[in-house]
DRENLUMDO-551800 format. One record per residue: z, y, x of N, C-alpha, C in turn; residue in three letters. Coordinates in steps of 0.2 Angstrom, whole numbers, plus 5000, padded with zeros to 4 digits. Each point is the difference from the previous one (the first is absolute). Layout:
DRENLUMDO-551800
ZYXZYXZYXALA ...
***
This chain:
DRENLUMDO-551800
511550275176500449954998500150014994MET 500450054999500450024993499650014995ALA 499350025001499450044996499749914997GLN 500149955003499449944997500249994994GLU 500649994997500249984993499650044996PRO 500250075002499650054994499249995001ASN 499550005005499449995001499949924996VAL 500449955001499849944995500250014994ASN 500450034998500150024994499550044996LEU 499650035003499450054998499449975000LYS 500149965005499449944999500249954994SER 500349974997500349974997499850024991THR 500250085001500050024993499250015000ALA 499750035005499250024999499749934998LYS 500249945002499749944999500149984992ARG 500750034999500049974993499850054996SER 499850085000499650034997499349985000ALA 499749995005499349984998499849924997LEU 500649965001500049944995500150014992LEU 500450075001500150014992499450034998GLY 499850055004499350044997499549934999ALA 499949965003499549944998500149974994ALA 500749984999500149984993500250044995PHE 500150075002499850054994499450004997LEU 499450005006499350014997499849924996MET 500349945003499949944998500149994993ALA 500850014999500250004993499750064995THR 499750055002499850054997499349984997SER 499849955003499349964999500049964995ALA 500749955002500049944994500550024994ILE 499650014995500350024994499849964995GLY 500050034993499949944994499349995002PRO 499750055001499150005000499949945005GLY 500150015007499949965004500149934998PHE 500650004997500149924997499549964996LEU 499850054995499450004994499549985004THR 499850055003499350005004499849925004GLN 500549995003500049945004499949954997THR 500549994995499949924995499450014996ALA 499750064997499450014997499349965003VAL 500150045006499249985006500249945003PHE 500749975001499949945003499949944995THR 500150024992499749954995499250025000GLU 499850055001499450024999499549965006GLN 500150015006499749995005500349955005TYR 500649964997500149945003500250015008LEU 499849955005500050005007499650075002ALA 499450024998499750055004500550064998ASN 500550004997500550075001500250005006PHE 500049945003500350015007499550055006ALA 499450024999499650035003500050074997PHE 500150014994500350074996500550035005VAL 500549945000500750045004499950015006ILE 499649985005499949985006499650085002LEU 499450014995499650055000500450084999ALA 500449974996500450074997500550015005SER 500449965005500350015004499850055005VAL 499449985004499750035005499950074997VAL 499850014995499950074997500650045000LEU 500549974998500750035000500050025005ASP 500349975006500050015008499650065001ILE 499549994999499550075001500350074998GLY 500349994994500150074996500650025003ALA 500549935001500750025001500150025006GLN 499750005005500050025008499650075001LEU 499550014997499850084999500650044998ASN 500349994994500450034997500650015004VAL 500449955002500650005003499950035007TRP 499549995003500050045007499950075000ARG 499550024996500050074998500650034999VAL 500349974994500750034997500550015006ILE 500049955005500549985004499950075007SER 499449995002499950065006500250054997VAL 499650034993500150054998500750024998SER 500349974998500650004997500150054992GLY 499349984998500050044994499849944995LEU 500450024994499849964995499450014997ARG 499849954994499250025000499950054996GLY 500350034995499850064997500050065005GLN 500349995005500050065006499350015004ASP 499949925001499250005005499650024994VAL 500049984995499650014995499850095000ALA 500550045000500150075000499850025005ASN 499949975007499950035006499250005001LYS 499749934996499349995002499750054993ILE 500249994994499750064996500550034997LEU 500250074998500550034998500049994992PRO 500449974997500249984993500049934998GLY 499549965006499949944999500749955000LEU 500450025002500649975001500550004993GLY 499950064996500250014993499749944996TYR 499350015001499749974995500149905001PHE 500149995007500249935001500749974998VAL 500450075002500849984995499849984994ALA 499650044998500150004992499849934996PHE 499349975004499849944999500449945001LEU 500450015006500649955002500550004996VAL 500350054997500550004997499849994993ALA 499550024997499849994995500049924999LEU 499649975003499949935002500649954999GLY 500450025006500649975001500650014994GLY 499950054996500450014994499649944994LEU 499550015000499649944996500349935000ALA 499749985007500249955002500849965000PHE 500550065000500650005002500349984993ASN 499650024994500149974992500049935000ILE 499449975003499849925001500649965004GLY 500150045005500649985003500749984998ASN 500150054996500750004997499949954995VAL 499649994997499749964994500149945003GLY 499749975006500049945003500750005002GLY 500350025001500849995003500449994993ALA 499950034995500349974993499749944998GLY 499549985001499749934998500549945005MET 500050045007500349955004500749984998GLY 500450054996500550005000500149954993PHE 499450014995500049964994500049935002ASN 499649995003499949935003500649965004VAL 500250045003500849985004500649994995ILE 500150054996500650014996499849994993PHE 499450004998499950014991500350064998GLY 500050075004500150054996499450034999VAL 500150084995499550024999499650045005ASP 499349995000499650045005500350075001VAL 500150034995500150075002500850005003LYS 500349964997500850015005499849975004ILE 499749965004499949975006499750065005GLY 499550064996499850045004500350055001ALA 500450014996500650055001500549995005ALA 500349935001500249975005499950025007ILE 499349974999499749995007499950085003SER 499950044995499950085002500550025005ALA 500649984995500750025004500149985008VAL 499949944999500049955007499650055005ILE 499350024997499750035005500350075001ALA 500250044996500250065002500550005003ILE 500549955000500749975006499650025007ILE 499549975001499749995007500050085002ILE 499850044996499950075002500550054999PHE 500449964999500850055000500449995007LEU 499849955003500249985006500150065005GLN 500550025004499850055006499649975004LYS 499849945004499649995004499449954994GLU 499750054997499549974996499449985003MET 499950015006499449975002500049935001GLY 500849985004500249935001500149964996LYS 500350034993500049964996499449994996ALA 499450035001499449984995499749965005MET 500049995008499849945004500449954999ASP 500549994999500549944999499749974993THR 500050044996499749984992499549955001PHE 499550045003499449985002499749935002ALA 500650005004499949935006500349964995LYS 500649994998500249954996499849994995ILE 499750034996499749994995499249955002LEU 499950045005499149985002500149935001GLY 500649985006500149945002500249954994GLY 500350024994500149964994499549984998VAL 499550054997499349994996499549945005MET 500250015006499449965006500449934999ILE 500549995001500349935001500149984994LEU 500250014993499949964993499250005000LEU 499550055002499449964999499849945003THR 500250005007500049945004500049944997ILE 500750024997500249944996499549964995TYR 499850054996499549994995499549985001VAL 499850035007499249965001500149945005ALA 500649985001500149945004500049934992VAL 500350024995500149964995499350004996THR 499650045000499250004998499649955004THR 500150005007499749955003499050035000LYS 500050055002499450025000499449985005PRO 499550004998499449975006500050055006PRO 500449995004500050065005499549995005VAL 499749925001499550015003499350045000GLY 500049994992499350034997500150065000GLU 500650054998500150065001499850035006ALA 500349965005499950025006499150015002ALA 499749954998499249985001499650064997LEU 500350034994499850054995500250055004ARG 500550035004500350075001499450005005ALA 499449975005499550005002499349994999PHE 500149954995499449984998499949994993LEU 500250064997499950004990499349974998PRO 500149984995499449974995499750064998THR 500550054997499650075000500550055001GLU 499650075001500450055002500250054995VAL 500650004997500150044993500150065003PRO 499650065001500250075003500450034997PHE 500150014992500350044998500749995000LEU 500449935001500649995001500350045007PRO 499450005003500350015007500350105000ILE 499450034996500250075000500550014997VAL 500249964992500550004998500949995003THR 499949935005500550015004500250045005LEU 499450025002500150085004500350044997LEU 499850034995500450064996500649984999GLY 500449934999500549984998500449995006GLY 499750005007500549975005500150095004THR 499450025000500150085004499950054996VAL 499850004994499750054996500550054997GLY 499850074998500550034998500450035003GLY 500950005000500550015003500249945005TYR 499749945000500449945003500050015008ILE 499450025001500050005009500350055003THR 500150044994500450085004500849975000PHE 500249944997500650004998500449995008ALA 499749945001500550025008499750035005GLY 499450035000499850065004500650075000GLY 500150014993500450055000500750005001HIS 500049934999501049965003499950005007ARG 499550005005500050025008500350075000LEU 499850054997499950075002500850014998ILE 500349974994500750014998500549975005ASP 499649945004500549975005499950045007ALA 499550044999500050035008499649975005GLY 499549954997499649955005499350054999ILE 500050035004499350055002499749995006THR 499550035003499850035006499649935001GLY 499650015005499449955004500549955005LYS 500750025001500449935004500249954994GLU 499950014994500249954995499549964997ASN 499550035003499249954997500049944999LEU 500249965006500149935001500449974993ASP 500750045001500449964994499750024994GLN 499750054998499750024994499549965000VAL 499749995003499349954998500449924999ASN 500549985004500249934997500450034992LYS 500350034998500150024994499750004996GLY 499350045000499650004996499649924998ALA 499749995004499949925001500549944997VAL 500650035000500549954998500150024992ASN 499950064998500250024992499349964997GLY 499449995002499449974998500349935000ILE 500249965007500049944999500749974995VAL 500450044999500650004995499849984993ILE 499550054997499750014995499649944998ALA 499649995007499549944999500149935000SER 500749985001500349955002500349974992LEU 500250074997500349994994499449984995MET 499350025002499649994996499649935001ARG 500149985006499749935003500549954996VAL 500650014999500449954998500050004992PHE 499850064996500249994995499149984998LEU 499550015003499549975000499949935000PHE 500449975005500049925001500349964993LEU 500750044997500349974996499750004994ALA 499750064998499550004994499349965000VAL 499749995006499649955002500249934998LEU 500649995002500249944999500149974993GLY 499950034996500250004994499349994996VAL 499650055002499450004995499449955004VAL 500149985005499749955004500149934995ALA 500450004998500249944996499650004993THR 499850064998499650014994500450044993GLY 500750015003500650014994499550105002ALA 500150034991499850065001500750044999GLN 499850065002500650065001500150044993LEU 500550014998500150054993499850075004ASP 499350024995499850065001500450074999PRO 500749984996500350064997500550015008ALA 500249945004500250015006500049965005ASN 499449995002499849955006500349985006PRO 500450055003500449985004500849964999PRO 500250024994500549984998500049914997ALA 499250004997499949944998499849955005SER 499750025004500049955009500649985001ALA 500550055002500749985001500449944995PHE 500050014994500249964995499649925001LYS 499450025001499649924999500249965007ILE 500150065005500149965007500849975000ALA 500450044998500849975001500450014992ALA 499649994996500450004993500550064999GLY 500550024997500550034998500250045006GLN 500049965005500250035007499750045003ILE 499249985000499550045004500050074994GLY 500150014995499950044995500650055002TYR 500649965002500550075001499950025009LYS 499849965003499750035006499650055000ILE 499449994994499550055000500450074998PHE 500549994996500450074997500250045006GLY 500449955005500450025006499250055005ILE 499549964999499350035006499950064995VAL 499950004994499950054996500350065001LEU 500749995000500450064999500050015008TRP 500049975005500150045006499250035002SER 499649974998499450035002499950094997ALA 500349984993500150084995500450055002ALA 500549975002500450065004500150025006ILE 499649965004499850025006499550074999THR 499649974997499450054998500150074996SER 500649974995500350084998500150045005VAL 500549975006500550045005499350035003VAL 499549955004499650025003499450064997GLY 499849994994499750054996500250084999ALA 500749994998500550045001499950065005ALA 500449965006500050035008499350025001TYR 499549975001499250035002500050064995THR 499849994992499950044998500150075000SER 500750005001500450065000499950045007VAL 499949955005499950025007499550025000SER 499450024995499450035000500150094999PHE 500649994997500250064997500450045005LEU 500249985004500850015003499850065004ARG 499350005004500050075004499650064996THR 499849984994499750054996500550064997LEU 500549984999500750054999500549995003HIS 500550065003500449965003500749984994HIS 499850024994500649984995500149915001HIS 499349985000499949934999500349975008ILE 499950035005500149995006500849995001ASN 500350044998500750015000500549954996GLU 499549994992500349954997499749954999HIS 499649975006499549935000500549954995TYR 500649975000500149954998500250004991ASN 500150074999500250024994499250004994LYS 499350015004499450004997499949935001TYR 500149955005499849934998500549974995ILE 500550024999500549974993499750034994ILE 499750065001499750034993499549964999ALA 499549985006499349974998500249934998PHE 500549985001500149934998500350004993ILE 500550044997500250014993499350024997ILE 499550035002499550044996499649924999ALA 499849975005499649934997500449974998SER 500749974998500349974995500150034994THR 500050074999500150024994499349994995ALA 499650005005499349994996499849934999ILE 500349975003499849914999500549974993LEU 500650065001500449964996499850044992ILE 499950055001499850054994499249984997SER 499549995004499349984998499949935002VAL 500449975004499649935002499550015005GLY 499749925001499550025007499450024997GLN 499750085003499550024998499349975003PRO 499849944997499549995003499450035004VAL 499850074996499450025000500250065008LYS 500750015000500250025005500049985006LEU 500149945000500249965005499349975003LEU 499650014997499249975000499850075002ILE 500150065001499950074999500250015010LEU 500649975001500350015007499749945004ALA 499749954998499649945004499450055000GLY 499750044997499350045003500050055004ALA 500850044999500150055004500349965008LEU 500249955000500349945006499250015004ASN 499549974995499549995004499650055003GLY 500150084997499850065001500350035007LEU 500549995000500650015003499850005009ILE 500149935000499849975007499450045003LEU 499549994999499450055004500250075001PRO 500350044994500250065004500650005005VAL 500549954998500650015006499649965008THR 499949954999499749985006499550035003LEU 499750024997499350045002500450055003GLY 500450064998500350055002500449985008THR 500349934999500249985007499750005005MET 499449974997499349995006499850075003LEU 499850044996499950075001500650045005TRP 500349984998500950025004500149985007ALA 499749945000500049975006499450025005SER 499750054997499650025007500050095001THR 500750014996500250075001500650015004ARG 499750035006500650025006500550034996LYS 499850054995500650055000500549964994ASP 499949945000500449954996500549955004ILE 499449995004500249915005500250035005ILE 499950075003500050015006499649945006GLY 500350005005499449965005500149934999ASP 500249984995499949934997499349975000TYR 499749945002499449984998499849954998GLN 500050014994500049944994499349965002HIS 500249935000499449955002499550024996PRO 499350005003499349994995500149944997LYS 500149955003499949934995500450024993TRP 500650025002500550014995499850064994LEU 499650055003499650054994499549964997LEU 499549975003499549954995500249964995ILE 500649955003500449964997500250034992TYR 500350075001500350044995499350024995GLY 499450025003499650024995499649954996ILE 500049935004499749954996500549984994PHE 500750035001500649964994499950054997VAL 499750075000500050054995499249994995VAL 499749985004499349974995500249964995ILE 500449945003500249964994500550044995PHE 500450055003500350034994499850034994ALA 499550035004499550054994499749954996VAL 499849955003499649954993500649974996TYR 500649995003500749994995499950064995ALA 500150055002500250074996499449994995GLY 499449995002499450024995500049934994PHE 500149945002500249944995500650034996VAL 500650025002500650024996499850044992SER 499650075006499750054994499549974996LEU 499649955001499649974994500549954995GLN 500549985002500549984995500350044996GLY 500350065002500250054999499650034993ILE 499349995003499650044994500049954994ALA 499849935001500049964995500850014996LYS 500550005003500750014996499950074996LEU 499950045003499950074995499650024997PHE 
***
């Protein structure tokens, strides 16, 4: 009887860590690019964008379940799984993820600065520097993992609640959106692969997976909870996408045009005036700062087992990663070509990383006596095909740019 409180405490801690992993993954996906993409595609495809969201959610879940299950059962981070599949592959994957994560983090820090500018009217670079300090404080905490989980949960909740408020204000045609989710008048294929890369591409799907390892949630006995955590991460990100879509749809359905310089900000301002604009600032800052935390944590986690010094001073390297991102933003500004290149890398990274996880799911030297479901393997292969197409499209865009 005396041990019951400890058992309950461990169970509560595990549930908290799983929810934290789900929110970390979701808030890593919900960044400045997420907000802009959703607003632009909603204006372009109107209610048909509901089908795009639904299709991308189905694909996202396939990728996430495969990655999280293999990571949890093997107890290995993505780069270590890759090195077991093919010696040296893990180093290549780690390099791609860290490079893409750094490039995206420059945009995330810039987004945080813009959020500060909207809320308080301060210079974007000053806002970026203040935001970077806040992110660094998270990684200076003794229990860094718990601090990161709590931060992601609170700001993730704030973003969703504020966006729901704006969605209600705009009075979107919910019935038509629900109908078009299953019966679209057109099937826009490109936005589906774009959303796929933006939700589970690059480092994003590994953010929660690696958090599971740090929390000690590994092994077959935890698979049911890992499955729930994986799906919850996609559901949280998708809820934000749905409410943002409805908020923007309510605006553009009236015939209003969004400002191409900042589509989501103009949607919030049209919907609720100056208050709506300030709400957007809070949403943008929350989205950007949680993405800064997620990108830094996950990018460095891919380097963690490659050298003992990085593993021993993990939080210091994360802080250095954030400082480097901020310094580049402040000194150079937002390097558009670098961010576009990072987008192409994300499109290319997903088929490599997910393909590696699928291969690992068939290797007994990695997963032991665990039997990976055949339907989930086929599901993952289908997602890889989509991801390869996304990477091909991204490379075409890079060719035109350079």
